C-alpha positions as CSV (number, residue, x, y, z in Angstrom):
1,M,7.0,-14.7,38.2
2,K,4.0,-13.9,40.4
3,R,3.4,-10.6,38.4
4,S,3.5,-12.5,35.1
5,L,0.9,-14.9,36.3
6,V,-1.3,-12.0,37.4
7,L,-0.9,-10.3,34.0
8,A,-1.6,-13.5,32.2
9,A,-4.8,-14.1,34.2
10,A,-5.9,-10.5,33.5
11,M,-5.4,-11.0,29.8
12,A,-7.3,-14.2,29.8
13,A,-10.2,-12.5,31.5
14,V,-10.3,-9.9,28.8
15,F,-10.2,-12.6,26.1
16,L,-13.1,-14.4,27.6
17,A,-15.1,-11.2,27.8
18,G,-14.7,-11.0,24.1
19,C,-13.5,-7.3,24.1
20,Y,-9.8,-7.8,23.6
21,R,-8.5,-5.0,21.3
22,G,-4.7,-5.3,21.8
23,D,-1.9,-7.0,19.8
24,P,-2.7,-10.8,19.8
25,S,0.7,-11.8,18.4
26,N,1.6,-13.5,21.6
27,V,-1.6,-15.5,21.7
28,I,-1.1,-19.0,20.5
29,Q,-4.6,-20.2,20.1
30,K,-6.1,-19.6,16.6
31,S,-9.3,-21.0,15.3
32,P,-9.2,-23.6,12.4
33,T,-10.8,-21.0,10.1
34,L,-8.0,-18.4,10.8
35,K,-5.4,-21.1,10.2
36,E,-7.0,-22.0,6.9
37,G,-7.0,-18.3,5.9
38,E,-3.3,-18.0,6.7
39,A,-2.4,-21.1,4.8
40,L,-4.4,-20.0,1.7
41,Y,-2.9,-16.5,1.9
42,L,0.7,-17.8,2.0
43,R,-0.1,-19.9,-1.1
44,G,-1.4,-16.9,-3.0
45,K,-5.0,-18.0,-3.0
46,F,-6.2,-14.5,-1.9
47,V,-9.9,-14.9,-2.9
48,E,-10.3,-18.0,-0.8
49,A,-8.2,-16.6,2.0
50,R,-10.4,-13.4,2.1
51,A,-13.5,-15.5,2.7
52,R,-11.9,-17.2,5.7
53,F,-10.6,-13.9,7.2
54,R,-14.0,-12.3,6.9
55,K,-15.6,-15.2,8.6
56,V,-13.2,-14.8,11.5
57,A,-13.7,-11.0,11.6
58,N,-17.5,-11.4,11.8
59,S,-17.5,-14.2,14.3
60,S,-19.0,-13.8,17.7
61,H,-16.8,-16.5,19.2
62,P,-14.5,-15.2,21.9
63,G,-11.6,-17.1,20.4
64,D,-12.1,-15.3,17.1
65,K,-12.7,-11.9,18.6
66,R,-9.2,-11.5,19.8
67,W,-8.0,-11.9,16.2
68,A,-10.7,-9.7,14.6
69,L,-8.5,-6.8,13.8
70,E,-5.8,-9.0,12.3
71,A,-8.4,-10.9,10.3
72,R,-9.9,-7.6,8.9
73,Y,-6.4,-6.4,8.1
74,Y,-5.6,-9.6,6.1
75,A,-9.0,-9.5,4.4
76,A,-8.1,-6.0,3.2
77,R,-4.7,-7.2,2.1
78,C,-6.4,-9.9,0.0
79,D,-8.5,-7.1,-1.7
80,H,-5.3,-5.1,-2.1
81,L,-3.4,-8.0,-3.7
82,T,-6.2,-8.8,-6.1
83,G,-6.4,-5.2,-7.3
84,H,-9.6,-4.2,-5.4
85,Y,-7.9,-1.0,-4.2
86,S,-11.0,1.0,-3.2
87,E,-12.3,-1.9,-1.0
88,A,-8.8,-2.3,0.6
89,V,-8.4,1.4,1.3
90,R,-11.9,1.6,2.8
91,M,-10.9,-1.1,5.3
92,Y,-7.5,0.4,6.0
93,N,-9.2,3.7,6.7
94,D,-11.7,2.0,9.0
95,L,-9.0,0.1,10.9
96,L,-7.0,3.3,11.4
97,R,-10.0,4.9,13.0
98,S,-10.3,1.9,15.5
99,P,-8.3,1.3,18.7
100,K,-5.1,-0.3,17.5
101,Y,-1.6,-1.4,18.4
102,A,1.6,-0.2,16.9
103,R,2.4,-3.3,14.9
104,L,-1.0,-3.1,13.1
105,E,-0.8,0.7,12.5
106,I,2.6,0.3,10.9
107,R,1.4,-2.3,8.5
108,L,-1.8,-0.4,7.7
109,R,0.0,2.8,6.9
110,A,2.6,1.1,4.8
111,A,-0.1,-0.8,2.8
112,R,-2.2,2.3,2.3
113,A,0.9,4.3,1.3
114,D,1.6,1.6,-1.4
115,I,-1.8,2.2,-3.0
116,S,-1.5,5.9,-2.7
117,L,1.9,5.9,-4.5
118,E,0.6,3.7,-7.2
119,T,-2.5,5.8,-7.8
120,G,-0.8,9.2,-7.7
121,N,-1.9,10.4,-4.2
122,Y,1.7,11.3,-3.4
123,R,1.0,13.6,-0.5
124,G,-1.0,10.8,1.2
125,A,1.7,8.3,0.4
126,A,4.5,10.5,1.9
127,H,2.5,11.1,5.1
128,D,1.7,7.4,5.6
129,Y,5.3,6.2,4.8
130,A,6.8,8.7,7.1
131,R,4.4,7.8,9.9
132,A,5.0,4.1,9.5
133,R,8.8,4.6,9.4
134,K,8.8,6.7,12.6
135,L,6.6,4.2,14.4
136,L,8.8,1.4,13.4
137,E,12.0,3.2,14.4
138,R,10.5,4.2,17.8
139,S,9.3,0.7,18.6
140,S,11.3,-0.4,21.7
141,Y,9.3,-3.5,22.5
142,A,9.8,-6.9,20.9
143,F,7.7,-7.8,17.9
144,N,8.4,-9.4,14.6
145,K,9.5,-6.6,12.4
146,S,10.0,-8.9,9.4
147,D,6.3,-8.5,8.5
148,V,7.1,-4.8,7.6
149,D,9.3,-4.3,4.5
150,R,11.3,-1.3,5.8
151,E,13.4,-1.1,2.7
152,K,10.4,-0.6,0.5
153,L,8.9,1.7,3.1
154,L,11.9,4.0,3.0
155,F,12.3,4.0,-0.7
156,G,8.5,4.6,-1.2
157,E,8.7,7.7,1.1
158,G,11.6,9.0,-1.1
159,M,9.6,8.4,-4.3
160,A,6.5,10.1,-2.9
161,L,8.5,13.2,-1.9
162,W,10.3,13.2,-5.2
163,S,6.9,13.1,-7.0
164,L,5.8,16.1,-5.0
165,R,9.0,17.9,-6.2
166,L,10.2,18.2,-2.6
167,L,13.7,17.3,-3.8
168,K,15.7,18.4,-0.7
169,D,13.5,16.1,1.4
170,S,13.6,13.2,-1.1
171,D,17.4,13.5,-1.3
172,Q,17.6,13.1,2.5
173,I,15.4,10.0,2.4
174,F,17.3,8.5,-0.5
175,D,20.6,9.2,1.4
176,R,19.2,7.2,4.3
177,Y,18.1,4.4,2.0
178,M,21.5,4.2,0.3
179,A,23.3,4.2,3.6
180,D,21.1,1.5,5.1
181,Y,20.7,-0.6,1.9
182,P,23.9,-0.1,-0.2
183,E,23.0,-3.2,-2.3
184,G,19.2,-2.9,-1.9
185,R,16.5,-3.8,-4.3
186,F,15.8,-0.2,-5.3
187,I,19.4,1.2,-5.2
188,K,19.4,2.0,-9.0
189,E,16.1,3.8,-8.8
190,A,17.2,5.8,-5.7
191,K,20.3,7.0,-7.5
192,A,18.3,7.8,-10.6
193,H,16.0,10.1,-8.6
194,H,18.8,11.7,-6.4
195,T,19.9,15.1,-7.6
196,K,23.5,14.3,-6.6
197,F,23.6,11.6,-9.3
198,T,21.4,13.2,-11.9
199,G,23.2,16.6,-11.7
200,R,19.9,18.5,-11.9
201,P,16.3,18.0,-11.0
202,Q,14.5,15.8,-13.5
203,V,11.8,17.5,-15.5
204,T,8.3,16.4,-14.5
205,K,6.0,15.5,-17.4
206,F,2.3,15.6,-16.7
207,Y,0.1,13.0,-18.2
208,V,-3.5,11.6,-18.0
209,M,-4.0,8.1,-16.6
210,V,-7.1,6.5,-18.2
211,G,-9.2,3.7,-16.7
212,G,-7.3,3.2,-13.5
213,L,-4.9,0.2,-12.9
214,S,-5.2,-3.3,-14.1
215,R,-3.4,-6.5,-13.3
216,V,-4.1,-7.8,-16.8
217,R,-1.9,-6.4,-19.6
218,A,-4.3,-7.4,-22.3
219,H,-6.9,-5.1,-20.8
220,A,-4.5,-2.2,-20.9
221,E,-3.5,-3.0,-24.5
222,T,-7.1,-3.0,-25.6
223,L,-7.7,0.3,-24.0
224,A,-4.6,1.8,-25.5
225,G,-5.7,0.6,-28.9
226,K,-9.1,2.3,-28.6
227,L,-7.4,5.5,-27.6
228,R,-5.1,5.5,-30.6
229,A,-8.0,4.7,-32.9
230,K,-9.7,7.8,-31.6
231,G,-6.7,9.9,-32.6
232,F,-5.1,10.4,-29.2
233,A,-1.3,10.7,-29.3
234,D,1.5,9.7,-26.9
235,V,-0.4,6.7,-25.6
236,E,1.7,4.4,-23.4
237,I,1.3,1.4,-21.2
238,D,3.1,1.8,-17.9
239,K,4.2,-1.4,-16.1
240,R,4.6,-0.9,-12.4
241,N,5.7,-3.1,-9.5
242,S,3.0,-3.8,-7.0
243,A,2.4,-6.0,-4.0
244,G,1.7,-9.4,-5.4
245,G,2.8,-8.8,-9.0
246,F,2.6,-6.1,-11.7
247,V,-0.1,-3.6,-12.5
248,Y,-0.6,-1.7,-15.8
249,A,-1.7,1.8,-16.4
250,V,-2.5,3.5,-19.7
251,K,-1.0,7.0,-20.0
252,V,-1.9,9.7,-22.5
253,G,0.3,12.7,-23.2
254,A,3.5,14.2,-21.9
255,F,2.8,17.8,-21.0
256,E,4.9,20.6,-19.5
257,T,2.1,22.0,-17.4
258,R,-0.7,20.6,-15.3
259,R,-3.1,22.9,-17.2
260,E,-2.3,21.2,-20.5
261,A,-2.8,17.8,-18.9
262,H,-6.2,18.9,-17.6
263,A,-7.2,20.1,-21.1
264,Q,-6.3,16.7,-22.4
265,K,-8.4,15.0,-19.6
266,Q,-11.5,17.0,-20.7
267,E,-11.1,15.8,-24.3
268,L,-10.7,12.2,-23.1
269,V,-13.8,12.3,-20.9
270,A,-15.8,14.0,-23.7
271,A,-14.7,11.1,-25.9
272,G,-16.0,8.6,-23.4
273,F,-12.8,7.6,-21.7
274,A,-13.4,7.7,-18.0
275,P,-12.3,7.7,-15.3
276,A,-9.3,9.8,-16.2
277,Y,-6.8,11.3,-13.7
278,V,-4.0,13.9,-14.2
279,R,-0.7,12.7,-12.9
280,P,1.7,13.2,-11.1
């Protein structure tokens, strides 16, 4: 009891000094602005929530400073969930360079991995998913693990490895996923990408993604129409699950080799369709 009081006093002194950099999850006091941001975030009002979180992150008030890292993380999540991926990744990268606590690092890596998987950075996604998973599994102290979607994290790691054609490794992760989540949300997809169920490795078809990702299907349909009007073949709209809803990507071509896909990319850029990215 005496030791707990001493520790509590020491923590309070750090808070008052305004330099607390640890996990604030056990701290009850939150400013009204932070509470407003949380309420807006939970209601899906991410633009308004981001403004509140940024205000807390930039505040010089000692009561806000203890929550600065959390506020910056949630501001980045708001960017992420509204489709501003570059801004979100920039903040995730910055926070991962800062002094941090395990609960924050797990969420940062899982979030950055989600964007990497969606945008075709499979190596980065595999690394971040694996790191987040291992940190989560090694965590021996008590914290609320419900704010980390382990099921999605595990499945995402398998998909990233599969996209890299590391089939032995992806099979091992899918095995873990199916054992841990026999009735999980992604069980059909896990089986569809496991060589035990497909009988042979699936053939990778390379393609060119044009214009990035959009949360508005009409924008993707307009772009697809312009591509077809210019004579480009095999134009498809790919609907993908994403945090906070669906995103749409416009794909051109289905090539056996990456070299053929790059040749198509050059034609697209020359025709004025940029940015363009070869995937997977």
